[in-house]
C-alpha positions in Angstrom: 26.0 18.5 9.6 25.0 15.6 11.8 23.3 12.5 10.5 20.2 13.3 12.7 20.0 16.8 11.3 20.3 15.5 7.7 17.5 13.0 8.2 15.4 15.7 9.8 15.9 18.0 6.8 15.1 15.2 4.3 11.9 14.2 6.2 10.9 17.8 6.6 11.1 18.5 2.9 9.2 15.3 2.2 6.4 16.3 4.6 6.0 19.6 2.7 5.6 17.8 -0.6 3.3 15.2 1.1 0.9 18.0 2.1 0.9 19.2 -1.4 0.0 15.7 -2.7 -2.7 15.4 -0.1 -4.3 18.6 -1.3 -4.2 17.3 -4.9 -5.9 14.1 -3.9 -8.5 16.0 -1.9 -9.2 18.5 -4.7 -9.9 15.6 -7.1 -11.8 13.6 -4.4 -9.5 10.7 -4.9 -8.8 8.1 -2.2 -5.1 7.4 -2.2 -3.7 4.3 -0.6 0.0 3.6 0.2 0.4 -0.2 -0.3 3.4 -1.5 1.5 5.0 -4.9 2.3 8.1 -6.9 2.2 9.3 -8.4 -1.1 7.3 -11.5 -2.1 4.3 -10.9 0.1 2.0 -10.9 -2.9 0.8 -7.3 -2.8 0.9 -7.1 -6.7 -1.2 -10.2 -6.9 -3.7 -8.7 -4.4 -3.8 -5.5 -6.4 -4.5 -7.5 -9.6 -7.4 -9.3 -7.9 -8.7 -6.1 -6.5 -8.7 -4.4 -9.9 -10.4 -7.4 -11.5 -13.3 -7.4 -9.0 -13.7 -3.7 -8.5 -12.9 -2.1 -11.9 -16.5 -2.2 -13.2 -17.7 -0.2 -10.2 -14.8 2.2 -9.5 -12.1 3.6 -11.7 -8.6 2.9 -10.5 -5.1 4.3 -11.2 -1.8 2.9 -10.0 1.5 4.5 -9.2 4.0 1.6 -9.3 7.2 1.8 -7.3 10.1 -0.6 -8.0 13.9 -0.5 -7.7 14.8 -1.0 -11.4 12.2 -3.0 -13.4 8.7 -2.4 -14.7 7.6 -6.0 -14.4 4.8 -5.3 -11.9 3.6 -2.3 -13.8 3.3 -4.5 -16.9 1.1 -6.9 -14.9 -1.1 -4.1 -13.7 -1.4 -2.5 -17.1 -2.8 -5.7 -18.5 -5.8 -5.3 -16.2 -6.9 -2.2 -18.1 -6.0 0.5 -15.6 -3.8 3.5 -15.8 -0.3 2.8 -14.3 2.7 5.1 -13.9 6.0 3.5 -13.2 8.5 5.0 -10.7 12.0 3.4 -10.6 13.9 4.5 -7.5 17.3 3.4 -8.9 18.2 1.5 -5.7 16.3 3.7 -3.1 14.4 1.5 -0.7 11.2 3.6 -0.7 9.1 6.1 -2.6 9.0 9.7 -1.4 6.4 12.4 -1.8 8.3 14.2 -4.6 8.3 11.0 -6.7 4.6 10.4 -6.2 3.7 14.0 -6.9 5.6 13.9 -10.2 4.0 10.6 -11.2 0.5 11.9 -10.3 0.9 14.7 -12.9 1.1 12.0 -15.6 -2.2 10.4 -14.7 -5.5 11.4 -16.2 -7.3 11.7 -12.9 -10.6 13.4 -13.9 -12.5 10.1 -14.1 -10.6 8.2 -11.3 -12.0 7.3 -7.9 -9.0 5.6 -6.3 -5.2 5.6 -6.6 -3.1 2.8 -5.3 0.6 3.7 -4.6 2.4 0.4 -4.6 5.6 1.1 -2.6 8.9 -0.6 -2.9 9.1 -4.0 -1.1 10.5 -3.2 2.3 9.2 -3.2 5.9 11.5 -0.4 7.2 12.1 2.6 4.9 8.6 3.2 3.4 7.1 3.5 6.9 9.1 6.8 7.5 7.9 8.7 4.4 4.5 10.3 4.2 3.3 10.4 0.6 0.2 12.4 1.2 -1.9 9.2 1.2 -5.3 8.9 2.9 -4.1 5.7 4.7 -1.5 3.0 4.6 -2.2 -0.7 3.9 0.4 -3.3 4.8 0.4 -6.8 3.3 2.0 -9.7 5.2 2.0 -13.2 3.9 1.5 -16.4 6.0 4.9 -17.7 4.7 6.8 -14.8 6.3 6.0 -15.8 9.9 3.8 -14.2 12.5 6.7 -12.4 14.2 6.8 -9.4 11.8 4.7 -7.0 13.8 7.1 -7.2 16.7 10.2 -7.0 14.5 8.9 -4.0 12.4 6.4 -2.3 14.7 6.4 1.2 13.0 4.9 0.0 9.7 2.2 -2.0 11.4 1.5 0.8 13.9 0.8 3.3 11.2 -1.3 1.0 9.0 -5.0 1.6 8.7 -5.4 -1.8 7.1 -3.5 -5.1 7.4 -4.0 -7.7 4.7 -2.8 -11.2 5.7 -2.2 -12.9 2.4 -1.7 -16.5 1.4 -4.2 -17.6 4.0 -4.7 -20.8 1.9 -1.3 -21.9 3.0 -2.0 -21.6 6.7 -2.3 -25.3 7.3 1.1 -25.9 5.8 3.1 -23.4 8.0 3.7 -22.8 11.7 2.2 -19.3 11.4 0.2 -18.6 14.6 -2.8 -16.5 13.6 -3.7 -16.1 17.3 -0.3 -14.7 18.2 -0.3 -12.4 15.2 -3.7 -11.0 16.1 -2.6 -10.6 19.7 0.4 -8.6 18.6 -1.6 -6.4 16.2 -4.1 -5.8 19.0 -1.3 -4.5 21.2 0.5 -2.5 18.5 -2.4 -1.1 16.6 -5.8 -2.1 17.9 -7.6 0.2 15.5 -6.3 -1.5 12.4 -8.7 -3.3 10.1 -7.4 -6.9 9.5 -8.5 -9.0 6.5 -7.5 -12.6 5.9 -7.3 -13.4 2.2 -5.5 -15.1 -0.6 -4.5 -13.2 -3.7 -4.0 -16.6 -5.5 -7.4 -18.2 -4.8 -9.4 -15.0 -4.2 -10.5 -16.1 -0.7 -11.4 -13.1 1.4 -10.8 -10.6 -1.3 -14.5 -9.5 -1.5 -14.6 -8.6 2.1 -11.6 -6.3 1.5 -13.2 -4.8 -1.6 -16.5 -4.1 0.2 -14.7 -2.2 2.9 -12.6 -0.3 0.3 -15.7 0.7 -1.8 -17.2 2.2 1.4 -14.1 4.2 2.0 -14.0 5.5 -1.6 -17.6 6.6 -1.3 -16.9 8.5 2.0 -13.9 10.3 0.4 -15.9 11.1 -2.8 -18.7 12.6 -0.7 
């Protein structure tokens, strides 16, 4: 069996399970977001801030993906939301089967929104549909503005791009103009939010947009 055929079979099986997940999310009127980034971008910090500012209005659940540890899940659990840990044991991404199994462990009847925090990687997660409503990619100022051109697939398929650590912009050579120019060429429909998970700058704009999307899905 060729490498291409094997990959095709894996992705085909994943897509079938992703459709099953999508139906589950739809049946429960849950907005499901696949949250992706490279390691160290700050997506868990952004998730913590989002929970802090949104939890009184909407009920959130989190499916937390990591290679081996549950450190991020422990951080999220302290915010008072349901969290289910998935350890991939070295795999560089979550797949739809993992997410479907974790979803069964959540009490979803009173939830409005599920975040699926994927493994930190800008390559593998982009290829695997989890049944999510849309994908959100976090990129930090400290990573450099060249990432959209280096990893176009993950940015092309994102509905939302969160540019994190914007408070550090004056201390780096990150070109916001060049970044926005590249995103406009790769994915002109993407929503782009400039924010800081550490200071909270810009988080409320992201949350207002997110609440609107949850209401649309719930309706």
